[in-house]
C-alpha positions in Angstrom: 104.8 120.8 86.3 105.6 117.0 87.4 109.9 118.6 87.2 108.6 121.4 89.0 107.6 119.0 91.6 110.5 117.7 91.9 112.7 120.3 92.3 110.5 121.1 95.3 110.8 117.5 96.5 115.1 118.2 96.4 114.7 121.6 97.9 112.5 119.9 101.1 114.9 116.8 101.2 117.5 119.3 102.0 115.7 120.5 105.1 114.2 117.5 106.3 115.6 114.7 104.0 113.3 111.3 104.5 114.6 107.5 104.4 113.7 104.4 103.5 111.6 103.0 106.2 113.2 99.5 105.5 116.7 100.1 105.1 117.2 103.8 106.1 118.6 104.9 103.4 118.4 108.5 102.3 115.4 108.6 99.9 115.8 110.2 95.8 113.9 112.4 94.7 110.7 110.3 93.3 110.8 107.6 95.8 108.1 107.4 98.3 108.8 105.7 101.9 110.8 102.6 100.1 113.8 103.3 98.0 114.0 101.6 94.8 115.9 98.6 96.3 114.0 97.9 98.7 110.7 98.2 97.0 112.1 95.7 94.5 113.4 93.1 97.2 109.3 93.5 98.9 109.4 89.4 100.3 105.7 88.9 98.4 103.1 86.1 99.5 101.6 86.0 96.2 99.2 84.3 97.9 96.5 86.1 95.4 97.7 83.9 92.6 96.5 80.3 94.5 93.1 79.7 93.2 90.4 79.0 95.9 92.5 81.5 98.6 90.2 83.0 101.0 93.1 84.8 103.1 95.8 86.8 101.6 98.2 89.1 102.3 100.9 91.6 100.6 104.3 90.5 101.8 105.9 88.4 104.9 107.6 89.3 107.5 109.3 88.4 111.2 111.4 89.5 114.1 114.4 89.7 112.2 113.2 90.9 108.6 113.9 94.9 107.9 110.6 94.5 106.6 108.8 94.4 110.5 108.8 97.8 110.1 106.6 98.6 107.4 103.9 97.6 109.3 105.3 99.1 112.3 105.5 102.3 110.5 101.7 102.3 109.7 100.1 100.7 112.9 102.4 102.8 115.7 104.7 105.2 113.8 101.9 107.8 112.2 102.1 106.3 108.6 98.8 106.6 107.7 100.1 107.4 104.2 102.5 103.9 103.8 99.0 102.5 104.6 97.1 103.4 102.0 99.8 102.7 99.5 100.4 99.6 101.0 96.6 98.4 100.5 96.5 100.1 96.7 99.5 98.1 95.9 97.1 94.8 97.6 94.0 96.1 96.1 95.7 96.1 92.5 97.2 92.2 92.6 94.2 91.1 93.7 91.9 92.5 91.2 95.0 91.4 88.4 94.7 87.8 89.4 91.4 87.4 89.9 91.4 83.6 91.2 88.0 83.8 93.2 88.8 87.5 94.1 86.7 89.3 92.0 83.3 90.6 92.4 83.8 91.7 95.8 81.1 94.2 96.8 82.5 95.7 100.3 85.5 96.3 102.2 85.4 96.5 105.7 87.9 97.2 108.2 89.1 95.5 111.5 87.8 98.3 113.9 90.3 99.7 116.9 88.7 100.5 119.7 87.2 104.2 120.1 90.0 104.9 122.8 93.0 103.2 120.7 92.2 104.9 118.2 91.6 108.5 119.4 95.1 108.2 120.5 96.5 106.9 117.6 94.8 109.2 115.5 93.6 106.7 112.6 92.8 103.3 112.4 95.8 101.6 109.9 93.3 99.0 109.1 91.3 101.9 107.5 93.6 103.5 105.6 94.8 100.2 104.4 91.2 99.4 103.3 90.8 102.8 101.6 93.9 101.6 99.5 92.6 98.8 98.4 89.6 100.1 97.2 91.4 102.8 95.1 94.0 100.1 93.5 91.3 97.0 93.3 88.6 99.6 91.3 91.3 101.1 89.2 92.3 97.6 87.9 89.4 96.2 87.6 87.0 99.1 87.0 84.6 97.9 89.9 84.9 100.1 93.2 84.1 98.1 96.0 81.6 99.8 99.0 84.5 100.7 101.8 82.3 100.1 104.9 84.6 101.7 107.4 81.5 101.0 110.5 80.5 97.6 109.3 82.1 96.3 112.6 82.6 98.1 116.0 84.5 96.6 118.8 82.6 95.9 122.0 85.4 96.1 124.4 88.9 97.1 124.7 91.5 93.9 123.9 94.8 93.6 124.1 97.6 94.2 121.2 97.5 91.2 119.2 101.1 92.5 118.9 101.8 91.1 122.1 99.7 88.3 122.9 101.2 84.6 122.3 99.8 82.5 119.7 98.1 80.4 122.3 96.2 83.3 123.8 95.4 85.2 120.7 92.2 83.4 120.1 90.6 83.9 123.5 91.7 87.5 123.7 89.8 88.8 120.7 86.6 86.0 121.0 83.0 87.9 120.9 84.5 91.7 120.6 83.3 92.0 117.7 79.7 93.4 116.7 77.8 94.8 113.6 78.0 98.7 113.5 75.8 101.1 111.6 77.0 100.1 108.3 75.3 96.6 108.2 72.1 98.5 107.0 73.9 98.6 104.0 74.7 94.6 103.8 70.8 94.6 104.3 69.9 96.1 101.2 72.4 94.5 99.0 71.3 91.4 100.3 67.9 91.9 99.6 68.8 93.4 96.4 71.4 91.2 95.3 70.6 87.6 97.4 74.4 87.7 98.1 76.9 89.5 99.0 80.8 89.0 99.1 82.8 90.9 102.0 86.7 91.4 102.0 87.6 92.0 105.7 91.2 94.0 106.0 93.4 94.3 108.9 97.0 95.4 108.8 98.8 92.4 110.1 97.8 88.5 109.9 99.5 85.8 112.5 96.9 83.2 113.3 93.6 85.0 111.6 91.8 85.0 115.0 91.1 89.0 114.7 90.1 88.3 111.1 87.6 85.5 112.1 86.2 86.8 115.2 85.6 89.9 113.2 83.3 87.6 110.5 81.4 85.5 113.6 79.5 89.2 113.6 78.1 88.6 110.2 76.7 85.1 110.7 73.2 85.9 111.0 73.6 86.8 107.7 74.3 82.8 106.7 75.0 82.1 103.1 73.9 85.4 101.6 77.3 86.4 102.9 80.8 85.3 101.4 83.7 86.3 103.7 87.1 86.8 102.3 90.2 88.4 104.5 93.3 90.1 103.5 96.4 91.9 105.4 99.0 93.6 104.1 101.3 92.0 106.6 101.8 88.3 107.3 103.5 86.8 109.8 106.0 84.0 108.8 107.6 81.6 111.7 110.2 80.1 109.6 
């Protein structure tokens, strides 16, 4: 069966060739999105190996890094399946490392404003969160609850991609409130007394969006512990 699938992929590649998102090289049948060389050279952050880490990302990039194309492909070019695969990789590393990342009860993506989600067709952070749950659970055997509507945006903000660092905090201040899935948090807090929530975004620069999102949970006090994750981390050096 696997051999037949590779033959079919080869045939399709003759008509619609696929190319590496990072380097542009034509992909071989077994490769998905990245060629084996670019996959091997991903600039991992290894943040998940640091004990006590409460925010972590899969890989670094900057304006001159070709790996920036991974983040752009997921966010702006409709490559939602790549978001799922990168999220799965992030989740598996988080589960393997432990170091305080164990026992995640809920995974919640940063929401898009409805107008932006309608235009894009999907929420890239939700795709990443979906992959994270799959990767995390396949390694440790516990699948956190995915709550895509735990948060909602109360207003449309300028894209953080195009806002300078000094204005990022003010741009997303008070932009998020709790959504319909908060009833699940209420029930878990009542049942267990304490809940660990991972908030997922596609890219982290200053962490302003993640922190603004977490502020919507302040009514729970110490009953909720918050962690943050993203696929990409902007590195200025």
